C-alpha positions in Angstrom: -49.5 -30.7 -8.1 -47.2 -27.8 -9.0 -43.5 -28.5 -8.5 -42.6 -24.8 -8.4 -43.6 -22.9 -5.2 -43.2 -19.5 -3.8 -40.8 -19.5 -0.9 -42.2 -18.6 2.5 -41.2 -15.1 3.6 -39.3 -16.4 6.6 -37.2 -18.7 4.4 -36.5 -16.0 1.7 -35.4 -13.6 4.5 -32.9 -16.2 5.7 -31.6 -16.6 2.2 -31.2 -12.9 1.9 -29.4 -12.9 5.3 -26.9 -15.4 3.8 -26.0 -12.7 1.2 -26.0 -9.7 3.5 -24.8 -11.1 6.8 -21.6 -13.1 6.2 -20.4 -12.8 9.8 -20.8 -10.6 12.9 -18.6 -7.9 11.3 -21.2 -7.6 8.5 -23.9 -6.8 11.0 -21.8 -4.2 12.6 -21.1 -2.6 9.2 -24.7 -2.5 8.2 -25.9 -1.0 11.6 -23.1 1.6 11.7 -23.8 2.6 8.1 -27.5 3.2 9.1 -26.3 5.4 12.0 -24.1 7.5 9.8 -26.9 7.9 7.3 -29.1 9.1 10.2 -26.6 12.0 10.9 -25.3 10.5 14.1 -22.5 12.4 15.9 -21.7 9.7 18.4 -21.9 5.9 17.9 -21.4 3.3 20.5 -20.8 -0.4 19.5 -20.9 -3.1 22.2 -19.8 -6.7 21.4 -19.9 -9.9 23.4 -18.4 -13.2 22.5 -17.1 -12.0 19.2 -20.6 -11.0 18.1 -22.3 -14.3 18.7 -23.9 -13.4 21.9 -24.4 -9.6 21.4 -24.0 -6.8 18.9 -25.4 -3.5 20.0 -25.2 -0.2 18.1 -26.5 3.0 19.7 -26.4 6.4 18.1 -27.7 10.0 18.6 -29.0 10.4 15.1 -32.3 11.5 13.7 -34.2 8.5 15.1 -37.5 7.1 13.6 -41.2 7.4 14.2 -43.1 4.2 15.2 -44.4 3.8 11.6 -41.0 4.2 10.1 -39.5 1.8 12.7 -42.0 -0.9 11.6 -41.5 -0.2 7.9 -37.7 -0.5 8.2 -38.1 -4.2 9.1 -39.9 -4.9 5.8 -37.8 -6.1 2.9 -36.8 -3.5 0.3 -38.1 -0.7 2.5 -35.8 2.3 2.3 -36.0 6.1 2.6 -33.1 6.6 0.2 -34.3 5.4 -3.2 -37.3 6.8 -5.1 -36.7 5.9 -8.8 -34.5 4.1 -11.2 -32.4 7.2 -11.6 -31.5 7.2 -7.9 -29.6 3.9 -8.3 -27.1 5.7 -10.5 -26.4 8.6 -8.2 -26.3 7.0 -4.7 -25.0 9.3 -2.1 -25.8 7.3 1.1 -24.2 4.2 2.6 -27.3 2.1 2.8 -30.0 2.0 0.1 -31.1 -1.6 -0.6 -33.5 -2.0 2.3 -32.3 -5.5 3.1 -30.0 -5.1 6.1 -32.4 -4.9 9.0 -34.9 -7.5 7.9 -32.1 -9.9 7.0 -30.4 -9.4 10.4 -33.6 -9.8 12.2 -34.4 -13.0 10.4 -31.3 -14.8 11.9 -31.2 -13.3 15.4 -33.2 -12.2 18.4 -33.5 -8.5 17.4 -34.5 -5.5 19.4 -35.1 -1.9 18.1 -35.5 1.2 20.2 -35.8 4.6 18.4 -37.1 8.1 19.0 -37.4 10.8 16.4 -36.4 14.4 17.3 -39.9 15.7 17.0 -41.4 13.1 19.4 -41.7 13.0 23.2 -41.4 9.2 23.4 -39.8 6.4 21.5 -40.9 3.0 20.4 -39.5 -0.5 21.0 -39.9 -3.5 18.6 -38.9 -7.0 19.5 -38.3 -9.5 16.7 -37.5 -13.2 17.0 -36.2 -15.0 13.9 -37.9 -12.5 11.6 -41.3 -12.6 13.5 -42.4 -9.4 15.3 -43.2 -10.4 18.9 -44.0 -7.0 20.5 -44.3 -3.3 19.7 -44.5 -0.9 22.6 -44.0 2.8 23.4 -41.0 3.5 25.6 -38.9 6.3 27.0 -35.7 6.8 25.0 -33.2 9.5 24.1 -33.3 10.8 20.5 -31.6 8.4 18.2 -31.7 4.6 17.7 -30.3 1.6 19.6 -30.3 -1.8 17.7 -29.5 -5.0 19.7 -28.7 -8.3 18.0 -28.6 -11.3 20.3 -27.8 -15.0 19.5 -26.8 -14.4 15.9 -27.5 -17.3 13.6 -29.3 -19.2 16.4 -31.9 -20.5 14.0 -29.4 -21.2 11.2 -26.9 -23.5 12.9 -25.1 -24.3 9.7 -24.0 -20.7 9.3 -23.1 -20.4 13.0 -20.9 -23.5 12.6 -18.7 -21.7 10.0 -17.9 -18.7 12.2 -14.2 -18.4 13.2 -12.8 -18.1 16.7 -14.0 -15.3 18.9 -10.7 -13.4 18.5 -10.8 -13.7 14.7 -14.4 -12.4 14.5 -13.5 -9.6 16.9 -10.6 -8.6 14.7 -12.9 -8.3 11.7 -15.3 -6.2 13.7 -12.3 -4.0 14.8 -11.4 -3.5 11.1 -14.9 -2.5 10.2 -15.1 0.1 13.0 -11.6 1.4 12.2 -12.7 1.9 8.5 -15.8 3.7 9.5 -13.8 5.9 11.9 -11.3 6.8 9.2 -14.1 7.8 6.8 -16.0 9.8 9.3 -13.5 11.7 11.6 -16.2 14.2 12.8 -18.2 11.4 14.3 -17.2 9.9 17.7 -16.8 6.1 17.9 -16.7 3.9 20.9 -16.1 0.1 20.7 -16.6 -2.2 23.7 -15.8 -5.9 23.9 -17.3 -7.9 26.7 -18.1 -4.6 28.6 -14.5 -3.4 28.3 -13.8 -0.4 26.2 -11.1 -1.1 23.6 -11.5 1.9 21.2 -12.6 5.4 21.9 -12.1 7.8 19.1 -13.7 11.2 19.9 -14.7 13.5 17.0 -11.9 15.5 15.5 -11.7 18.3 13.0 -8.3 17.2 11.6 -8.7 13.9 9.7 -5.0 13.2 10.1 -5.6 12.9 13.8 -8.1 10.1 13.2 -5.8 8.4 10.7 -3.0 8.4 13.3 -5.4 7.1 16.0 -6.4 4.2 13.8 -3.1 3.3 12.2 -1.1 3.9 15.4 0.4 6.9 17.2 3.9 5.7 16.4 3.2 6.2 12.7 1.9 9.8 13.1 5.3 11.5 12.4 5.8 9.3 9.3 2.4 9.8 7.6 2.6 11.7 4.4 -0.4 13.4 2.8 -1.4 12.4 -0.7 -3.3 14.7 -3.1 -4.3 14.3 -6.7 -7.0 15.9 -8.8 -8.3 15.3 -12.3 -11.6 15.8 -14.0 -12.7 12.3 -13.1 -11.1 12.0 -9.7 -10.2 13.7 -6.4 -7.7 11.7 -4.3 -6.7 12.6 -0.8 -5.3 10.5 2.1 -2.2 9.5 3.9 0.5 6.9 3.3 3.0 5.8 5.8 6.7 5.5 5.3 7.7 2.1 3.9 9.5 1.1 7.0 6.0 0.6 8.6 4.6 -2.6 7.1 2.1 -5.4 7.8 2.0 -9.0 6.6 -1.5 -8.5 5.1 -3.3 -5.7 3.3 -5.7 -5.1 6.2 -3.9 -1.8 7.1 -4.6 -0.4 3.6 -8.0 1.3 3.9 -9.7 2.4 0.7 -12.8 4.6 0.5 -14.8 5.6 -2.5 -17.2 8.5 -1.9 -17.1 7.8 1.9 -17.7 4.1 1.5 -15.1 1.6 2.6 -14.5 -0.9 -0.2 -12.3 -3.8 -1.2 -11.3 -3.2 -4.8 -8.4 -5.0 -6.5 -7.8 -2.1 -8.9 -7.5 0.5 -6.2 -5.4 -1.7 -3.9 -3.1 -2.5 -6.8 -2.7 1.2 -7.5 -1.7 1.9 -3.9 0.8 -1.0 -3.9 2.2 0.0 -7.3 2.9 3.4 -5.8 5.1 1.7 -3.2 6.9 -0.3 -5.9 10.5 -0.8 -5.1 10.0 0.2 -1.5 8.5 -3.0 0.1 9.9 -6.5 0.6 7.9 -9.3 -0.9 5.0 -10.3 1.3 4.8 -7.0 3.1 2.0 -4.4 2.8 2.0 -0.7 3.7 -0.2 1.4 6.0 -2.4 3.8 4.2 -5.8 5.5 4.1 -6.9 6.6 0.7 -10.1 8.5 -0.1 -11.4 8.8 -3.6 -14.2 11.0 -4.7 -15.6 10.2 -8.1 -18.9 11.4 -9.8 -21.8 9.2 -8.6 -22.5 8.2 -12.2 -18.9 6.9 -12.5 -19.2 4.3 -9.8 -21.6 1.4 -9.3 -22.0 0.5 -5.6 -24.7 -2.0 -6.3 -22.4 -4.8 -7.3 -23.0 -7.1 -4.3 -25.5 -7.1 -1.4 -22.7 -6.5 1.2 -21.7 -3.3 -0.8 -18.0 -4.1 -0.2 -17.2 -4.0 -3.9 -17.7 -1.3 -6.4 -17.3 -1.0 -10.1 -15.5 2.1 -11.4 -16.4 3.6 -14.8 -12.8 4.8 -15.4 -10.9 2.2 -13.4 -7.6 2.4 -15.4 -7.4 6.2 -15.0 -8.1 5.9 -11.3 -5.4 3.3 -11.0 -2.8 5.4 -12.8 -3.7 8.4 -10.7 -3.1 6.4 -7.5 0.2 5.1 -8.7 1.4 8.6 -9.7 0.2 10.3 -6.4 1.4 7.7 -4.0 4.8 7.3 -5.8 5.4 11.0 -5.9 4.5 11.5 -2.2 6.9 8.7 -1.1 9.7 9.9 -3.3 9.5 13.4 -1.9 9.3 12.1 1.7 12.3 9.8 1.4 14.9 12.5 0.6 17.5 12.4 3.4 17.5 15.5 5.6 20.9 15.3 7.2 23.2 18.3 7.7 26.7 17.9 6.5 29.0 16.3 9.1 31.7 18.6 10.5 34.5 16.1 11.3 38.1 16.8 12.0 40.6 15.8 9.3 42.8 14.3 12.1 40.4 11.4 12.5 41.5 7.9 11.3 39.1 8.0 8.4 40.3 11.3 7.1 41.9 9.6 4.1 38.4 8.8 2.8 37.7 12.5 2.0 39.8 12.8 -1.1 37.4 11.0 -3.4 36.9 13.5 -6.2 34.1 16.0 -6.6 31.8 14.2 -9.0 28.3 15.6 -8.4 25.0 14.8 -10.0 21.5 15.6 -8.8 17.9 15.8 -10.0 16.3 19.2 -10.0 12.8 19.6 -8.7 11.7 20.0 -12.3 12.8 16.4 -12.9 15.5 17.5 -15.3 18.7 15.7 -14.1 22.1 17.2 -14.5 24.8 15.4 -16.6 27.6 13.3 -15.1 30.8 11.7 -16.2 30.1 8.2 -17.6 32.6 5.9 -15.9 32.1 3.0 -13.6 32.0 3.4 -9.9 32.8 0.4 -7.7 34.7 -2.0 -10.0 33.2 -5.5 -9.7 35.5 -8.4 -10.4 37.4 -8.1 -13.7 35.1 -8.0 -16.8 35.8 -8.1 -20.5 36.8 -4.8 -22.0 34.0 -2.3 -22.5 33.3 0.7 -24.6 30.8 3.1 -23.1 29.1 5.8 -25.1 29.3 9.4 -24.4 26.9 10.9 -21.8 23.8 12.7 -22.8 21.8 15.4 -21.0 19.4 13.8 -18.5 21.5 10.8 -17.6 21.4 9.4 -14.1 24.8 8.7 -12.4 26.9 6.2 -14.2 29.0 4.3 -11.8 32.6 5.7 -11.9 35.9 4.2 -10.7 37.8 5.6 -7.8 40.4 6.8 -10.3 38.0 8.8 -12.4 38.7 12.4 -13.4 36.9 15.1 -11.4 33.7 16.4 -13.0 32.8 20.1 -13.1 31.2 21.1 -9.8 27.5 21.3 -10.1 24.9 23.2 -8.1 23.8 21.0 -5.1 20.0 21.4 -5.0 19.7 19.6 -1.7 22.2 22.0 -0.1 23.9 20.0 2.6 21.0 17.5 2.9 22.5 14.8 0.7 23.9 11.3 1.1 27.3 12.5 -0.1 27.4 15.0 2.8 27.8 12.0 5.2 31.3 11.5 6.6 32.5 8.0 5.8 34.0 6.3 8.9 34.8 3.0 7.4 33.4 -0.4 6.4 31.9 -3.0 8.7 32.1 -6.7 7.9 33.0 -5.7 4.3 29.2 -5.3 3.9 28.1 -2.0 5.5 29.5 1.5 4.9 29.6 3.2 8.3 28.9 7.0 8.2 28.1 9.8 10.5 26.0 12.9 10.0 27.6 15.0 12.7 25.1 13.9 15.3 23.8 10.5 14.3 25.1 7.2 12.8 24.1 5.9 9.4 24.8 2.4 8.0 24.6 1.9 4.2 24.2 -1.6 2.7 26.7 -1.6 -0.1 25.0 -4.2 -2.2 21.5 -2.7 -1.9 22.9 0.8 -2.7 24.9 -0.4 -5.7 21.9 -2.4 -6.9 19.8 0.8 -6.9 22.5 2.7 -8.8 22.6 0.0 -11.5 18.9 -0.4 -11.7 18.3 3.3 -12.4 21.1 3.4 -14.9 19.6 0.4 -16.8 16.2 2.1 -17.0 17.8 5.3 -18.3 19.9 3.6 -20.9 17.0 1.6 -22.3 14.8 4.8 -22.5 17.7 6.6 -24.2 18.3 3.7 -26.6 22.0 3.5 -25.6 22.6 0.4 -23.4 26.3 -0.5 -23.0 26.6 -4.1 -24.1 29.3 -6.8 -24.6 28.9 -9.4 -27.3 29.5 -13.0 -26.4 32.0 -14.9 -28.5 29.8 -18.0 -28.3 26.1 -17.6 -27.6 24.8 -19.3 -24.5 21.7 -21.4 -24.8 19.0 -21.8 -22.1 16.2 -24.4 -22.1 13.0 -23.3 -20.4 9.6 -24.7 -19.5 6.7 -24.0 -21.7 5.2 -21.3 -19.5 8.5 -19.5 -18.9 9.3 -19.7 -22.7 5.9 -18.2 -23.6 6.3 -15.2 -21.3 9.9 -14.6 -22.2 9.1 -14.6 -25.8 6.9 -11.5 -25.2 9.8 -9.7 -23.5 12.6 -10.2 -26.0 12.4 -6.8 -27.6 12.3 -5.1 -24.3 15.2 -7.1 -22.9 17.3 -6.2 -26.0 16.6 -2.5 -25.3 18.1 -3.1 -21.9 21.3 -4.7 -23.3 20.3 -8.4 -23.0 20.1 -9.7 -26.5 18.2 -13.0 -26.6 16.5 -14.9 -29.4 14.7 -18.1 -30.1 16.9 -21.1 -30.8 14.2 -23.6 -31.5 11.4 -25.0 -29.3 11.7 -23.7 -25.8 15.4 -23.0 -26.2 16.8 -19.4 -26.2 20.2 -18.1 -27.2 21.9 -15.3 -25.4 24.1 -13.2 -27.8 24.9 -10.2 -25.7 24.6 -9.0 -22.2 24.8 -5.6 -20.4 28.4 -4.5 -20.2 28.6 -4.6 -16.4 27.5 -8.3 -16.1 29.7 -11.3 -16.1 29.4 -13.5 -19.2 29.7 -16.6 -17.2 26.4 -15.9 -15.4 24.3 -15.1 -18.4 22.4 -18.4 -18.4 21.5 -18.1 -14.7 20.3 -14.5 -15.2 18.0 -15.3 -18.1 16.6 -18.4 -16.3 15.9 -16.3 -13.2 14.2 -13.6 -15.3 11.9 -16.1 -17.0 11.0 -17.9 -13.8 10.2 -14.7 -11.9 8.2 -13.4 -14.8 6.1 -16.6 -14.9 5.5 -16.5 -11.1 4.3 -12.9 -11.1 2.4 -12.8 -14.4 -0.9 -11.6 -12.9 -1.2 -8.2 -14.5 -2.9 -7.7 -17.9 0.4 -6.6 -19.3 4.0 -7.7 -18.7 5.3 -4.4 -17.7 5.9 -5.7 -14.2 7.7 -8.7 -15.6 10.1 -6.4 -17.4 10.7 -4.4 -14.3 11.6 -7.5 -12.4 14.0 -8.4 -15.2 15.9 -5.2 -14.5 15.9 -6.1 -10.8 17.6 -9.4 -11.6 20.2 -7.8 -13.9 21.0 -5.0 -11.4 21.3 -7.6 -8.6 23.7 -9.7 -10.5 25.8 -6.7 -11.6 26.1 -5.0 -8.2 28.9 -5.6 -5.7 28.2 -8.2 -3.0 28.5 -8.4 0.7 31.9 -9.4 2.0 33.6 -7.3 -0.7 36.3 -4.9 0.5 36.0 -1.2 -0.6 38.4 1.6 -0.1 37.5 5.0 1.2 37.2 6.6 -2.2 34.9 3.9 -3.6 32.6 4.2 -0.6 32.4 8.0 -0.9 31.7 7.8 -4.6 29.0 5.2 -4.0 27.2 7.7 -1.7 27.4 10.4 -4.3 25.8 8.2 -6.9 23.2 6.9 -4.6 22.3 10.4 -3.6 21.6 11.3 -7.2 19.1 8.4 -7.7 15.4 9.0 -7.9 14.7 6.5 -5.0 17.9 6.4 -3.0 16.2 4.9 0.1 15.5 1.4 -1.3 17.0 -1.2 -3.5 14.8 -2.4 -6.4 13.5 -5.2 -4.2 12.3 -2.9 -1.5 15.1 -3.4 1.0 16.4 -0.2 2.7 19.7 1.0 1.4 20.5 2.8 4.6 19.3 3.0 8.2 19.9 5.8 10.8 20.7 5.3 14.5 20.3 8.4 16.5 22.8 9.7 19.0 20.0 9.7 21.6 19.3 6.0 20.9 23.0 5.1 21.4 23.2 7.2 24.6 20.2 5.3 25.9 21.7 1.9 25.1 24.9 2.9 26.9 22.7 4.4 29.8 24.2 7.8 29.4 20.6 9.1 29.6 17.5 7.6 31.2 
């Protein structure tokens, strides 16, 4: 007797269902995709008990004839593929011909459909993959698919479903993604006969993005646009103050298809680099259009994943577009404060007139190269002369005045703020003329040092101090291995480190602004963080984090007293940075409290 057998069709359908139908949200996705492919203008999704009891999707699309309705329940039956070549130029959401028979195999399934050229529709009832009844019926043009008792005949799969609320949240994400990709289609989502989402069709995609991500985000959504020969990128990214604890609010679409792709997600997150705290994710909707022959959507039966032909170029385009959009959106827009000199803080005005700003052409103006807010006493330093293109070097309160430069932000700059004073020796208190602004002095100074470090290394002129006696640091094997690949780059940033034997390293010089006594701690922290975050194919991110550590250790701390001149100069230098709104770790450097908000808190207005 033969040991190898052909599986019965009912069993093979259940196996296919295990690939296509992961959970109720998978059913919703497949059915809604079919509605969109059928040119629907309105789609209604009804859910009961998290999809276990009922999933019903009704549309006003093209509908099907009785013959097509029967054929669509056969495996590998599709209207969208005719030849091998079609697989490499897929322009529809569904194409495999597996969804409906797979869903029908693990549920009590009902199909009602009527084509536009017919006077009546047809109804097909299926129970666990077996057709029970086919009848003619009255029906509007379009299709209504009803799935009851999902996984009733595969209890093992039903057992692994999560709670009702969890499954419903996944369904909501799917519908939200579809709604974002198809703004000219109306979507309605009901849960236990209660309407929870109603998104009418809109002509402006931004309206749908705001409806999905939240109306409170609408004023803080910024359009993204990037084009190259291999890619067209559009979408919206929210200001970095709006975050979530997971990446579920980052919606990514490739040729209209919502996907989960690590390369694309990493590109979006990299565009936010330096603007998000660890463990926080942004809100964004990103739409990529690539030539059909440059994307493979046939990677997995669920069609959640894609394979891009030019993944690295797409990634770099995302980083560039998202980063540039956020940088442009974060420039302060305050008007210069008009404050009487008789106020108690008037003494803070006479701070010198050092100015430095970046022109829109990205060609920065030169500045005096002196230190700004003097940290605790350091060894003597010898700084090199400034060169064109240098970002602001921190300068002491006693620095000479620099020649007045053209202010390209007009009065819309951080240095236009009027400094009132310092709170808790930690926050610089300012006013704009109508609102209150609080600046975190450590975060601000950290940003200034970070950008200076990056510039100095690029220019090949880091200011360093040699140590009289090298400091040695013993590291673990993994930390030593990663640090060994960073030695040349660290030297370019002023931290001269070399192997001392085994996993021991010797520190011979450090950036001029750092304290020699903390060199060992700094190197150990750099190595440990590089080892923790070493997930990228190259160690560029590890080097970036190394600069974070050095800037953090070099910046002034909380609970450190500053005088008025020092505070004013810090604002000038922060305003000249490329990203003045965040410290390198993603914390905000300043927050604004409106006069209206204060009046409401004091009940001056209702």
